[in-house]
BAFI-3210 file (N, C-alpha, C; in Angstrom, 3 decimals, decimal comma, padded with zeros to 6 digits):
// residues 307
n [1|2|3|4|5|6|7|8|9|10|11|12|13|14|15|16|17|18|19|20|21|22|23|24|25|26|27|28|29|30|31|32|33|34|35|36|37|38|39|40|41|42|43|44|45|46|47|48|49|50|51|52|53|54|55|56|57|58|59|60|61|62|63|64|65|66|67|68|69|70|71|72|73|74|75|76|77|78|79|80|81|82|83|84|85|86|87|88|89|90|91|92|93|94|95|96|97|98|99|100|101|102|103|104|105|106|107|108|109|110|111|112|113|114|115|116|117|118|119|120|121|122|123|124|125|126|127|128|129|130|131|132|133|134|135|136|137|138|139|140|141|142|143|144|145|146|147|148|149|150|151|152|153|154|155|156|157|158|159|160|161|162|163|164|165|166|167|168|169|170|171|172|173|174|175|176|177|178|179|180|181|182|183|184|185|186|187|188|189|190|191|192|193|194|195|196|197|198|199|200|201|202|203|204|205|206|207|208|209|210|211|212|213|214|215|216|217|218|219|220|221|222|223|224|225|226|227|228|229|230|231|232|233|234|235|236|237|238|239|240|241|242|243|244|245|246|247|248|249|250|251|252|253|254|255|256|257|258|259|260|261|262|263|264|265|266|267|268|269|270|271|272|273|274|275|276|277|278|279|280|281|282|283|284|285|286|287|288|289|290|291|292|293|294|295|296|297|298|299|300|301|302|303|304|305|306|307]
n.u [022,859|019,936|016,911|013,199|012,795|015,577|017,528|020,014|019,092|019,835|020,306|020,016|016,717|017,026|019,010|020,731|019,714|019,976|022,497|023,487|023,572|024,959|027,405|027,964|027,112|024,485|022,642|019,772|017,185|015,330|016,255|018,612|021,971|022,976|025,501|025,680|025,416|025,533|024,346|024,705|023,580|026,041|028,170|030,940|029,921|029,323|030,335|028,639|027,604|023,875|020,955|018,163|014,802|013,800|012,276|010,691|008,567|006,130|004,707|001,763|000,686|-001,952|-002,633|-005,364|-009,016|-010,344|-009,729|-007,593|-008,361|-006,910|-005,603|-003,508|-002,669|-002,606|-002,362|-001,965|000,287|002,178|003,603|005,845|007,978|010,832|010,575|008,627|006,627|005,299|003,579|002,275|001,060|-000,899|-002,192|-003,217|-004,672|-007,020|-007,869|-008,989|-010,901|-010,666|-010,772|-011,877|-010,975|-008,001|-007,239|-007,842|-005,657|-003,233|-000,137|002,082|004,856|007,850|008,818|010,548|010,917|011,653|010,386|009,227|011,834|013,402|012,842|012,092|010,149|008,008|005,603|003,666|000,458|-001,292|-004,435|-007,444|-008,914|-011,548|-012,203|-013,808|-012,730|-013,693|-013,048|-014,675|-013,673|-011,709|-011,869|-013,383|-011,638|-010,139|-011,532|-012,339|-009,758|-009,322|-011,494|-013,059|-015,632|-017,073|-019,925|-020,158|-021,610|-022,238|-020,166|-019,636|-021,718|-020,903|-018,466|-019,225|-021,084|-019,493|-018,034|-017,933|-017,094|-018,124|-018,818|-017,873|-020,156|-019,001|-016,606|-012,886|-012,219|-010,223|-007,795|-007,639|-004,989|-003,690|-004,112|-002,944|000,018|000,889|001,365|003,887|005,158|004,707|006,452|008,634|009,211|009,998|012,368|012,988|012,081|013,489|016,078|015,877|014,090|011,764|009,123|006,311|004,119|002,606|001,194|000,098|-001,637|-002,439|-005,465|-003,837|-001,994|000,501|003,098|002,179|002,957|004,672|004,776|006,397|006,117|007,031|004,736|001,082|-001,011|000,246|001,883|-000,406|-001,577|000,456|000,323|-002,502|-002,059|000,314|-001,531|-003,275|-002,463|-001,435|-002,645|-002,657|-002,279|-004,635|-006,442|-005,960|-005,536|-006,392|-006,012|-005,030|-002,642|-001,606|000,773|000,476|-002,297|-005,579|-007,608|-010,326|-010,008|-007,501|-009,375|-011,226|-009,609|-008,557|-011,124|-012,092|-009,981|-010,477|-010,436|-011,040|-010,529|-009,201|-006,355|-005,145|-001,692|-001,954|-004,508|-007,920|-010,264|-013,489|-014,651|-013,795|-014,418|-017,041|-017,451|-016,562|-018,136|-020,571|-019,751|-019,228|-016,923|-013,962|-012,831|-009,984|-008,034|-004,793|-003,164|-001,749|000,904|-000,155|-002,550|-005,510|-008,126|-011,032|-013,423|-015,154|-016,969|-016,933|-017,395|-015,558|-013,215|-012,074|-011,621]
n.v [-002,216|-003,767|-002,684|-004,181|-004,733|-005,833|-004,136|-001,520|001,158|003,627|003,777|006,023|007,285|008,164|006,703|003,702|000,926|-001,569|-001,137|-000,602|-003,232|-004,879|-003,604|-002,557|-000,756|-001,606|-002,195|-001,509|-002,356|000,774|002,810|005,386|006,851|009,400|012,010|013,134|015,555|014,756|015,982|015,406|016,373|016,923|015,789|015,792|017,263|015,085|014,203|011,591|008,523|008,466|007,171|007,233|007,421|006,086|008,515|009,437|010,245|008,829|007,546|006,858|004,932|004,360|001,827|001,582|000,721|-000,320|-002,917|-001,375|000,737|002,173|003,429|005,808|007,233|009,462|008,079|008,966|010,067|009,442|009,739|007,612|004,801|003,310|-000,178|-002,493|-001,312|-002,823|-004,188|-002,288|-000,530|-002,178|-002,861|-000,501|-000,241|-001,942|-001,366|001,096|000,427|000,791|-001,416|-004,939|-007,237|-009,123|-010,227|-008,666|-006,452|-007,053|-006,352|-005,165|-002,810|-000,620|002,246|003,600|006,061|008,567|010,775|014,724|016,570|015,024|013,676|010,779|008,151|005,978|003,567|001,831|000,679|-001,987|-002,706|-004,954|-005,509|-005,102|-003,988|-000,710|002,771|004,009|007,348|009,128|007,878|008,622|011,245|011,203|009,841|011,665|012,947|010,968|010,607|012,744|013,736|016,322|018,322|016,868|014,706|012,151|009,880|009,810|009,231|006,813|005,331|005,231|004,002|001,270|000,706|-000,741|-002,625|-006,075|-008,253|-009,686|-010,365|-013,098|-013,486|-013,843|-014,887|-014,712|-016,149|-014,608|-014,575|-012,399|-011,810|-012,922|-010,347|-008,290|-009,017|-008,526|-005,745|-005,390|-007,740|-006,772|-004,472|-005,974|-007,250|-004,871|-004,125|-001,682|000,393|-000,218|000,446|003,189|004,731|005,980|005,342|004,146|001,178|-001,548|-004,698|-008,465|-011,257|-014,293|-015,926|-017,106|-015,331|-015,394|-014,166|-013,267|-011,632|-008,360|-005,035|-001,855|001,982|005,196|006,572|005,909|004,876|003,807|001,408|000,285|-000,290|-001,405|-004,034|-005,144|-005,664|-007,313|-009,534|-009,894|-011,256|-013,679|-016,788|-018,452|-016,807|-015,662|-017,505|-017,532|-015,133|-012,860|-010,573|-007,526|-005,164|-001,802|000,228|003,088|005,115|004,566|005,288|006,728|005,887|003,843|002,009|001,551|000,449|-002,330|-003,630|-003,601|-005,732|-007,434|-008,002|-008,476|-007,965|-005,115|-003,712|-001,181|000,552|003,228|006,037|005,333|007,247|008,854|008,419|006,232|005,039|004,465|003,564|001,044|-000,134|-000,453|-001,709|-004,326|-004,523|-005,884|-003,242|-002,290|-000,133|001,641|-000,150|-002,372|-003,981|-004,343|-003,690|-002,485|-000,752|-001,770|-000,563|-002,186|-004,962|-006,871|-009,264|-011,257|-011,493|-012,642|-012,633]
n.w [026,524|024,951|023,674|023,112|020,117|020,653|019,345|019,874|022,125|021,642|019,292|016,157|014,854|012,352|011,796|008,967|010,585|009,575|008,446|010,917|012,578|010,980|010,020|007,774|004,945|003,363|000,528|-000,939|-003,358|-003,855|-002,054|-001,299|-000,811|001,253|001,942|005,105|007,816|011,213|014,292|017,705|021,358|023,342|021,572|019,136|015,888|012,976|010,073|007,955|006,635|005,074|004,580|002,542|001,208|-001,748|-004,070|-006,587|-009,726|-011,724|-014,602|-015,457|-018,545|-020,725|-023,350|-025,228|-026,553|-029,925|-032,239|-035,006|-034,125|-032,089|-028,847|-026,756|-024,226|-021,233|-017,881|-015,557|-013,161|-010,791|-007,469|-006,670|-004,998|-006,609|-007,835|-008,209|-009,684|-011,760|-009,871|-008,983|-011,250|-012,124|-009,397|-009,239|-011,614|-011,046|-008,570|-008,222|-010,360|-013,189|-014,714|-014,749|-014,485|-013,931|-016,190|-018,138|-018,580|-021,017|-021,106|-019,454|-019,140|-018,906|-020,725|-022,983|-023,166|-021,928|-019,155|-019,749|-018,609|-017,938|-015,342|-013,649|-014,715|-017,208|-017,676|-019,749|-020,026|-021,437|-022,578|-022,981|-025,944|-025,802|-023,512|-022,572|-021,408|-018,900|-018,307|-016,417|-014,142|-013,255|-012,507|-010,330|-008,715|-007,871|-005,756|-004,284|-003,080|-001,751|-000,478|-000,506|-000,142|-001,354|-000,439|001,783|001,945|-000,661|-001,828|-000,814|-001,951|-004,615|-004,733|-003,957|-005,523|-007,454|-006,628|-006,145|-004,893|-001,922|001,407|003,817|006,213|008,915|008,735|008,020|011,685|014,003|016,618|019,051|020,118|018,112|016,055|017,509|017,172|014,623|013,661|014,591|013,374|010,472|010,595|011,010|008,729|007,268|005,234|004,059|005,236|007,571|006,490|005,691|007,515|006,498|004,963|003,742|004,459|003,576|004,523|003,916|005,452|006,403|008,117|010,466|011,089|009,458|007,082|004,051|001,871|001,724|001,035|-000,075|000,049|-000,664|-000,971|000,930|-000,327|-002,769|-001,739|-001,072|-003,362|-004,674|-003,515|-003,865|-006,748|-007,144|-005,262|-007,414|-009,444|-007,922|-007,463|-005,338|-002,962|-003,207|-001,985|000,658|001,814|004,594|005,983|005,726|006,514|007,562|007,926|008,746|008,998|008,678|005,589|003,594|000,911|001,458|002,670|000,328|-001,628|-000,219|-000,238|-002,511|-003,802|-002,076|000,474|003,914|006,591|007,855|009,138|010,911|012,278|012,682|013,249|011,886|009,496|009,934|007,403|006,577|008,323|008,416|005,333|005,706|007,968|006,337|004,096|005,511|006,084|008,605|010,610|011,929|014,199|015,449|016,129|017,855|020,441|022,523|022,367|020,699|018,791|017,565|015,027|013,858|012,531|014,659|015,102|013,853|015,140|018,110|021,196]
ca.u [021,527|018,849|015,699|012,614|013,581|017,000|017,877|020,184|017,708|020,981|020,551|019,280|016,025|017,126|020,299|020,195|019,195|020,657|023,734|024,171|023,554|026,126|028,410|028,153|026,267|023,199|021,929|018,127|016,456|014,482|017,043|019,754|022,952|023,678|026,117|025,309|026,113|024,801|024,597|024,228|023,840|027,272|029,139|031,180|029,192|030,005|029,666|028,961|026,548|022,519|019,798|016,790|013,763|013,763|011,183|010,421|007,566|005,865|003,948|001,270|-000,262|-002,759|-002,995|-006,895|-009,817|-010,331|-008,193|-007,639|-008,551|-005,943|-005,538|-002,946|-003,066|-001,584|-003,783|-001,935|001,790|001,818|004,845|006,350|009,142|010,833|010,199|006,888|006,305|004,042|001,988|001,545|000,099|-002,067|-002,756|-004,037|-006,304|-007,549|-008,384|-009,797|-012,091|-010,721|-010,707|-012,361|-010,159|-006,620|-006,948|-007,933|-004,515|-002,480|000,631|002,552|006,055|008,488|008,728|012,099|010,757|011,738|008,850|009,699|012,730|014,438|013,108|010,961|009,849|007,059|005,032|002,436|-000,060|-001,878|-006,123|-007,518|-009,657|-013,102|-012,205|-013,766|-012,281|-014,296|-012,346|-015,151|-013,429|-010,334|-012,476|-013,947|-010,435|-009,760|-012,062|-012,361|-008,977|-009,193|-012,770|-013,267|-016,294|-018,306|-020,962|-019,778|-022,850|-022,522|-018,841|-019,343|-022,522|-019,981|-017,636|-020,159|-022,138|-018,713|-017,383|-018,449|-016,771|-019,218|-017,588|-018,621|-019,788|-018,711|-015,270|-012,523|-012,404|-008,529|-007,410|-007,118|-003,679|-002,712|-003,768|-001,740|001,512|000,637|002,224|005,295|005,359|004,859|007,571|010,235|009,423|009,693|013,178|013,270|011,785|014,925|017,031|015,770|013,351|010,791|008,361|004,885|004,343|001,604|000,932|-000,650|-001,334|-003,589|-005,925|-002,912|-001,045|001,616|003,324|001,919|003,657|004,863|005,039|006,517|006,612|006,939|002,850|000,751|-001,639|001,400|001,780|-001,526|-001,817|001,499|-000,425|-003,212|-001,337|000,506|-002,568|-003,902|-001,443|-001,129|-004,329|-002,345|-002,020|-006,107|-007,122|-005,294|-005,655|-007,364|-005,533|-004,246|-002,007|-001,306|002,213|-000,076|-003,595|-006,912|-008,553|-011,297|-009,125|-007,308|-010,118|-011,542|-008,547|-008,802|-012,394|-011,940|-008,840|-011,813|-009,375|-012,249|-010,018|-008,402|-005,495|-004,163|-001,069|-002,764|-006,344|-009,276|-010,999|-014,713|-015,213|-013,169|-015,139|-018,477|-017,099|-015,894|-019,235|-021,510|-019,371|-019,071|-015,446|-013,599|-011,451|-009,026|-006,852|-004,358|-003,140|000,095|001,317|-000,848|-003,462|-006,230|-009,527|-012,123|-014,473|-016,617|-016,964|-016,252|-017,728|-014,255|-012,228|-012,288|-010,879]
ca.v [-002,582|-003,710|-002,410|-004,829|-005,372|-006,027|-002,772|-000,847|002,044|004,612|004,086|007,280|006,961|008,221|005,653|002,635|-000,303|-002,967|-001,043|-000,504|-004,426|-005,550|-002,871|-001,989|-000,136|-002,580|-001,782|-002,264|-001,493|002,020|003,692|006,212|007,036|011,056|012,211|014,246|016,010|014,314|016,261|014,761|016,656|016,824|015,443|017,078|016,958|014,126|013,503|010,362|008,721|008,131|006,580|007,558|006,220|006,978|009,484|009,732|010,263|007,454|008,195|005,717|005,330|003,205|001,873|001,188|000,725|-001,598|-002,949|-000,385|002,429|002,031|005,080|005,765|008,315|009,287|007,788|009,497|010,837|008,699|009,810|006,121|004,321|002,127|-001,259|-003,401|-000,764|-003,946|-004,529|-001,029|-000,303|-003,748|-002,924|000,776|-000,324|-002,839|-000,973|001,774|-000,482|000,882|-003,164|-005,464|-008,649|-008,761|-010,659|-007,480|-005,950|-007,578|-006,255|-003,694|-002,522|000,267|002,381|004,059|007,593|009,638|012,288|015,631|017,373|013,797|012,640|009,684|007,205|005,833|002,427|001,475|-000,745|-002,673|-003,167|-005,863|-004,503|-004,990|-002,914|000,408|002,999|005,203|008,464|009,580|007,285|009,557|012,613|010,481|009,156|013,231|013,780|009,747|010,446|014,110|013,950|017,706|019,174|015,669|014,403|010,860|008,722|009,525|008,476|005,207|004,346|005,369|002,167|-000,039|000,026|-001,103|-004,145|-007,542|-008,883|-010,377|-011,323|-014,015|-012,127|-014,998|-015,801|-015,616|-015,759|-014,463|-014,414|-010,866|-012,065|-012,594|-008,889|-007,480|-009,097|-008,138|-004,536|-005,986|-008,482|-006,104|-003,817|-006,920|-007,321|-003,716|-004,069|-000,385|001,022|-000,407|001,357|004,726|005,431|006,770|004,742|003,365|-000,188|-002,619|-006,515|-009,382|-012,190|-015,203|-015,862|-017,549|-014,098|-015,926|-012,957|-013,480|-010,434|-006,780|-004,111|-000,579|002,791|006,556|006,796|004,527|004,228|003,169|000,807|-000,561|-000,532|-003,043|-005,310|-005,626|-005,981|-008,591|-010,306|-010,440|-012,614|-014,744|-017,369|-019,177|-015,780|-015,496|-018,104|-017,295|-013,557|-012,539|-009,469|-006,471|-004,507|-001,055|000,977|004,398|005,367|004,327|006,331|006,362|005,332|002,517|001,021|001,186|-000,251|-003,626|-003,808|-004,187|-007,013|-008,831|-008,733|-008,933|-007,524|-004,055|-003,246|000,102|001,112|004,550|005,751|005,534|008,214|008,684|008,383|005,404|003,781|004,378|002,990|-000,093|-000,530|-000,280|-003,428|-005,417|-004,941|-005,585|-002,318|-002,085|000,648|001,820|-002,009|-002,483|-005,523|-004,475|-002,943|-001,928|-000,516|-002,123|000,216|-002,609|-006,155|-007,581|-010,725|-012,148|-011,035|-013,569|-012,215]
ca.w [026,294|023,586|023,431|022,978|019,338|020,022|018,611|020,944|022,023|021,288|017,514|016,204|014,139|010,793|010,722|008,477|011,406|009,025|008,728|012,516|012,957|009,775|009,954|006,442|004,206|002,757|-000,500|-001,441|-004,588|-003,111|-001,117|-001,809|000,005|001,213|002,558|006,064|009,009|012,591|015,414|019,031|022,298|024,035|020,908|018,058|014,829|012,314|008,972|007,961|005,319|005,536|003,220|002,426|000,388|-003,094|-004,620|-008,228|-010,767|-012,807|-015,498|-016,607|-019,636|-021,461|-024,770|-025,244|-027,880|-030,822|-033,459|-035,650|-033,452|-030,977|-028,375|-026,174|-023,512|-019,967|-017,263|-014,118|-012,910|-009,300|-006,727|-006,062|-004,730|-007,402|-007,449|-007,982|-010,512|-012,280|-009,587|-008,565|-012,097|-011,873|-008,605|-009,610|-012,471|-010,327|-007,374|-008,959|-011,269|-014,623|-015,266|-013,661|-014,214|-013,755|-017,912|-018,882|-018,533|-021,648|-020,165|-018,278|-019,213|-019,146|-022,046|-023,459|-023,291|-020,716|-018,935|-019,686|-017,371|-017,502|-014,153|-013,547|-015,614|-017,876|-017,837|-020,709|-019,747|-022,677|-022,146|-024,100|-027,031|-025,184|-022,513|-022,272|-020,233|-017,807|-018,262|-015,586|-012,809|-013,060|-012,067|-009,110|-007,937|-007,190|-004,851|-003,436|-002,258|-000,946|000,478|-000,612|-000,932|-001,893|000,453|001,975|001,696|-002,094|-002,589|-000,570|-002,825|-005,753|-004,535|-003,391|-006,615|-008,159|-005,835|-006,474|-003,722|-000,965|002,658|004,555|007,832|010,511|008,732|009,398|012,666|014,444|017,765|019,744|020,188|016,621|015,332|017,954|016,902|012,787|013,364|014,732|012,373|009,357|010,823|010,930|006,996|006,389|004,883|003,693|006,078|008,595|006,198|005,823|008,556|005,826|004,274|004,201|003,789|003,690|004,412|003,696|006,182|006,320|009,469|011,823|011,598|008,309|006,387|002,776|000,983|002,096|-000,091|000,670|-000,764|-000,236|-000,961|001,316|-001,541|-003,793|-000,842|-001,076|-004,952|-005,311|-002,699|-004,579|-007,973|-006,621|-004,800|-008,759|-010,070|-006,663|-006,664|-003,477|-002,037|-002,814|-001,428|002,336|002,306|005,744|006,962|005,348|007,626|007,097|008,754|008,831|009,262|007,562|004,988|003,234|-000,197|001,805|002,847|-000,238|-002,214|000,353|-000,006|-004,313|-003,556|-001,138|002,179|004,650|007,880|007,839|010,900|011,044|013,034|013,081|013,469|010,969|009,195|009,836|006,134|006,342|009,520|006,991|004,377|006,214|008,424|005,210|003,086|006,167|006,278|010,109|010,621|013,245|014,520|016,491|016,817|018,615|021,130|024,007|022,561|019,630|018,516|016,835|014,985|013,377|012,112|015,761|015,070|013,077|016,381|019,136|022,627]
c.u [020,652|017,824|014,736|012,758|014,814|017,783|018,209|019,333|018,534|020,915|019,498|018,274|016,162|018,295|019,839|020,072|020,396|022,219|024,594|024,157|024,565|027,111|029,106|027,158|025,676|022,332|020,735|017,765|015,481|014,924|017,874|020,679|023,207|024,341|025,422|025,797|025,335|025,126|023,886|024,400|025,012|028,023|029,437|030,000|030,053|029,518|029,629|027,573|024,908|022,131|018,956|016,070|013,511|012,181|011,336|008,889|007,324|004,736|003,492|000,368|-001,152|-002,981|-004,098|-007,351|-009,414|-009,649|-008,660|-007,389|-007,860|-005,744|-004,187|-002,710|-002,505|-002,747|-003,807|-000,390|001,141|004,228|004,891|008,104|009,362|011,144|009,067|006,291|005,020|003,260|001,715|000,839|-001,562|-002,956|-003,898|-005,327|-007,028|-008,768|-009,346|-010,954|-011,972|-010,709|-011,005|-011,843|-009,161|-006,089|-007,689|-006,884|-003,777|-000,956|001,044|004,294|006,131|008,577|010,188|012,089|010,822|010,767|009,779|010,410|013,776|014,569|011,714|011,244|008,437|006,819|003,980|002,261|-001,285|-003,201|-006,202|-008,920|-011,296|-013,361|-012,722|-013,456|-013,317|-013,251|-012,569|-014,609|-012,425|-010,547|-012,915|-012,575|-010,236|-010,235|-012,512|-010,736|-008,599|-010,246|-013,007|-014,527|-017,219|-018,791|-020,346|-020,712|-022,971|-021,027|-018,955|-020,718|-021,760|-019,101|-018,560|-020,830|-020,687|-017,740|-018,447|-018,430|-017,960|-018,215|-018,627|-018,709|-019,049|-017,297|-014,531|-012,509|-010,743|-008,732|-007,281|-005,609|-002,703|-002,967|-003,019|-000,307|001,274|001,106|003,506|006,333|005,814|006,387|008,907|010,786|009,753|011,581|013,713|012,793|013,348|016,485|017,021|014,724|012,061|010,305|007,287|005,016|003,079|001,607|000,235|-000,650|-002,303|-004,149|-005,124|-001,947|000,084|001,604|003,035|003,084|003,650|005,103|005,392|007,289|006,650|005,364|002,535|-000,175|-000,746|001,703|000,959|-001,672|-000,486|000,692|-001,391|-002,914|-000,690|-000,418|-003,539|-002,986|-000,432|-001,979|-003,478|-002,417|-004,022|-007,159|-006,898|-004,931|-006,588|-007,329|-005,025|-003,793|-001,437|000,054|001,127|-001,461|-004,322|-007,747|-009,330|-010,754|-008,268|-008,179|-011,116|-010,671|-008,710|-010,080|-012,827|-011,186|-009,831|-011,218|-010,707|-011,829|-008,905|-007,345|-004,759|-003,238|-001,346|-004,103|-006,967|-009,878|-012,147|-014,743|-015,038|-014,259|-016,984|-018,050|-017,566|-017,410|-020,262|-020,989|-019,076|-017,407|-015,170|-012,602|-011,067|-007,764|-006,334|-003,853|-001,304|-000,072|000,242|-002,453|-004,490|-007,747|-009,999|-013,331|-015,787|-016,269|-016,008|-016,143|-016,624|-013,008|-012,192|-011,292|-010,541]
c.v [-002,534|-003,437|-003,889|-005,539|-005,771|-005,146|-002,290|000,895|003,720|004,779|005,582|006,812|006,867|007,291|003,976|001,297|-001,659|-002,531|-001,116|-002,408|-005,241|-004,989|-002,739|-001,536|-002,037|-002,128|-002,258|-001,060|-000,028|003,224|004,329|007,036|008,805|011,148|013,157|014,817|015,815|015,118|015,728|015,709|016,207|015,825|016,062|015,894|015,994|014,174|012,069|010,095|008,216|007,535|007,193|006,894|007,391|007,589|009,844|009,245|009,159|007,654|006,941|005,847|004,217|003,456|000,886|001,150|-000,451|-001,747|-002,151|001,230|002,487|003,102|004,938|007,188|008,401|009,369|008,565|009,456|010,386|009,644|008,431|006,049|003,333|000,842|-001,984|-002,567|-001,370|-004,124|-003,179|-000,876|-001,034|-003,233|-001,466|000,573|-001,258|-002,194|000,075|001,647|000,055|-000,434|-003,892|-006,884|-008,290|-009,519|-009,794|-006,592|-007,029|-007,554|-004,878|-003,763|-001,297|000,456|003,422|005,690|008,145|010,407|013,240|015,830|015,987|013,025|011,620|008,828|006,605|004,578|002,638|000,401|-000,557|-003,325|-003,974|-004,976|-004,252|-004,197|-001,692|001,301|003,950|006,437|009,040|009,505|007,957|010,474|012,149|010,456|010,710|013,308|012,135|010,070|011,547|014,422|015,342|017,927|017,984|014,885|012,713|009,685|008,643|009,051|006,979|004,667|004,401|004,202|001,244|-000,350|-001,077|-002,695|-004,988|-008,326|-008,719|-011,169|-012,200|-013,308|-012,727|-015,353|-014,442|-015,631|-015,294|-014,288|-012,846|-010,635|-012,258|-011,144|-008,180|-007,763|-008,656|-006,858|-004,710|-006,648|-007,828|-005,452|-004,471|-006,967|-006,024|-003,621|-002,300|000,781|001,004|000,661|003,055|005,273|006,013|006,438|003,916|001,770|-001,003|-004,120|-007,358|-010,261|-012,899|-015,153|-016,384|-016,395|-014,510|-014,689|-013,486|-012,702|-009,295|-006,074|-002,733|000,754|004,086|006,885|005,310|004,008|003,547|001,722|-000,890|-001,353|-001,626|-004,281|-005,946|-005,696|-007,177|-009,830|-011,149|-011,390|-013,843|-015,557|-017,894|-018,152|-015,495|-016,111|-018,394|-015,773|-013,722|-011,021|-008,371|-005,587|-003,116|-000,092|002,320|003,907|004,769|004,932|005,671|005,149|004,065|001,705|000,280|000,031|-001,861|-003,887|-004,322|-005,180|-008,138|-009,366|-007,740|-007,827|-006,329|-003,888|-002,247|000,273|002,171|004,666|006,532|006,875|008,365|008,077|006,986|003,836|003,305|003,393|001,144|-001,242|-000,963|-002,041|-004,438|-006,320|-005,043|-004,517|-001,997|-000,968|000,951|000,383|-001,486|-003,599|-005,486|-003,985|-002,841|-001,398|-000,816|-001,144|-000,674|-004,082|-006,934|-008,775|-011,958|-011,837|-011,780|-013,226|-013,213]
c.w [025,389|024,108|023,331|021,712|018,957|019,637|019,882|020,954|022,044|019,682|017,288|015,095|012,536|010,089|010,473|010,255|010,608|009,102|009,973|012,518|012,062|009,815|009,089|005,775|003,030|001,944|-000,893|-002,147|-003,465|-002,094|-001,974|-000,830|000,083|001,749|003,819|007,437|010,681|013,702|016,850|019,727|023,052|022,960|019,692|016,634|013,987|011,084|008,866|006,843|005,835|004,574|003,425|000,702|-000,799|-003,647|-005,848|-008,997|-011,709|-013,042|-016,289|-017,761|-020,441|-023,343|-024,535|-026,619|-029,074|-031,477|-034,247|-035,356|-031,930|-030,785|-027,494|-025,414|-022,046|-019,011|-016,229|-014,016|-011,434|-008,591|-006,164|-005,800|-005,772|-007,303|-007,513|-008,848|-011,453|-011,340|-009,430|-009,909|-012,217|-010,936|-008,936|-010,102|-012,064|-009,413|-007,368|-010,172|-012,322|-015,321|-014,251|-013,348|-014,508|-015,673|-018,657|-019,410|-019,531|-021,357|-019,949|-018,678|-019,733|-020,473|-022,444|-023,165|-021,916|-020,099|-019,275|-018,587|-016,972|-016,006|-014,477|-014,827|-016,308|-018,151|-018,827|-020,179|-020,570|-022,357|-023,444|-024,451|-026,380|-024,085|-022,864|-021,640|-020,070|-017,736|-016,792|-014,222|-012,200|-011,854|-010,843|-008,088|-007,278|-005,941|-003,626|-002,723|-001,926|-000,263|000,464|-000,962|-001,462|-000,683|000,665|001,968|-000,114|-002,403|-001,827|-001,400|-003,954|-005,512|-004,613|-004,547|-007,672|-007,618|-005,983|-005,357|-002,463|000,344|003,385|005,917|008,980|010,020|008,087|010,193|013,238|015,834|017,891|019,470|018,755|015,970|016,246|017,742|015,513|012,935|013,605|013,663|010,939|009,358|010,299|009,520|006,637|006,413|004,382|004,745|007,385|008,159|006,147|006,964|007,708|004,851|004,430|003,898|004,128|003,462|004,384|004,447|006,044|007,782|010,551|011,753|010,756|007,426|005,066|001,560|001,921|000,988|000,715|-000,743|-000,161|-000,119|-000,180|000,431|-002,563|-002,849|-001,185|-002,668|-005,298|-004,759|-003,291|-006,154|-007,394|-006,184|-006,338|-009,241|-008,931|-006,359|-005,046|-002,520|-001,715|-002,267|000,475|002,418|003,279|005,777|005,758|006,497|006,980|008,060|009,528|009,312|008,255|006,667|004,116|001,836|000,214|001,700|001,291|-001,172|-001,553|-000,039|-001,590|-003,867|-002,733|000,116|003,203|006,117|007,381|009,093|010,193|011,824|013,723|012,872|012,012|010,835|009,667|008,656|005,979|007,335|008,639|006,677|004,946|006,717|007,119|004,191|003,977|006,188|008,834|009,625|012,013|013,603|015,281|017,360|017,503|019,550|021,909|023,617|020,757|019,767|017,606|016,513|013,889|013,358|013,153|015,836|014,747|014,091|017,319|020,204|023,610]
res [m|l|g|k|a|g|i|s|p|l|i|h|p|a|q|s|i|l|q|y|l|y|g|q|t|v|h|l|e|g|q|r|e|y|p|i|q|r|f|r|r|g|e|a|m|r|t|l|p|d|h|a|a|v|e|e|p|l|e|i|r|l|e|f|g|p|s|g|q|r|q|e|r|t|l|a|i|t|m|r|t|p|g|q|d|e|e|l|v|r|g|f|l|l|s|e|r|l|v|t|e|p|t|q|i|l|s|i|a|p|t|p|v|r|r|s|g|g|q|g|h|t|v|l|a|r|l|d|e|a|v|t|v|d|w|s|l|l|e|r|h|v|y|l|t|s|s|c|g|v|c|g|k|a|s|i|a|s|v|l|e|k|v|t|v|s|f|y|p|m|s|p|v|l|e|a|e|t|i|q|a|l|p|a|r|l|r|a|a|q|r|l|f|a|a|t|g|g|i|h|a|c|g|l|f|d|d|r|g|a|l|l|a|v|r|e|d|v|g|r|h|n|a|a|d|k|i|c|g|a|l|a|v|h|p|e|w|q|q|r|a|a|v|a|v|l|s|g|r|a|s|f|e|l|v|q|k|m|l|v|a|g|i|p|i|l|v|a|v|g|a|p|s|s|l|a|i|d|l|a|a|e|a|g|m|t|l|i|g|f|a|g|e|d|r|f|n|l|y|g|g|g|q|r|i|r|s]
***
């Protein structure tokens, strides 16, 4: 007997669905195989391979400053799933407003220097000589991602003052049925989730619900940054992108990233936070939570949804 997605309901959540379907191990970038012992009630313990999403540190370094006075400095160390590192870094620089245009990033490339301890990798982003790096933005990033002890109104104001994107208030308009179908379309494109059962995703769709891109990562924010980075170098997507779909909840910083990327509609499978709702409302973004095949909650921007 098969479930709604055509998958046996007896399959263990952590079992590789790709392996179940094709009867063999399917190797994807971003996953690693481990031997496990699986217990099921009424059955003997079995030893078999399983797959886990890879999580490794990535050190992001910046080269910046005028000619003759160039400097190199560590910007951040993030835990991420290897793959699309260039998109991740590009999206992070843009969504955190360390640069305002993709052309201000001259290059992004891995360096041969391994991080101390030998774990993870280092990527160097070279910025245009005219870019002045505002390191105080990184201090603000600490509370933008944690919302600890900082007034929500002040946080929203600090984001909006740096956002140059303005949305058309009445467009795009999507059918409610299209919104309901998006989480399933995102899930169907999540190859790493199918293989590991333990990874987040952010998907980009047009106003008819067609998938433009999907990026996966152990970090929710990393998946969103990868989408932002990919969008920056694909002008054909920029013309069509209407909706971003998150595989989990919608937090303040994820609304912020999609706002900076110019995405007017944000759909989350999980719940939005209060500050996410406030920021979306202030910016004129359509925010949807608890999206599924037969439901969703509309928190603001309802003029873009037609029932």
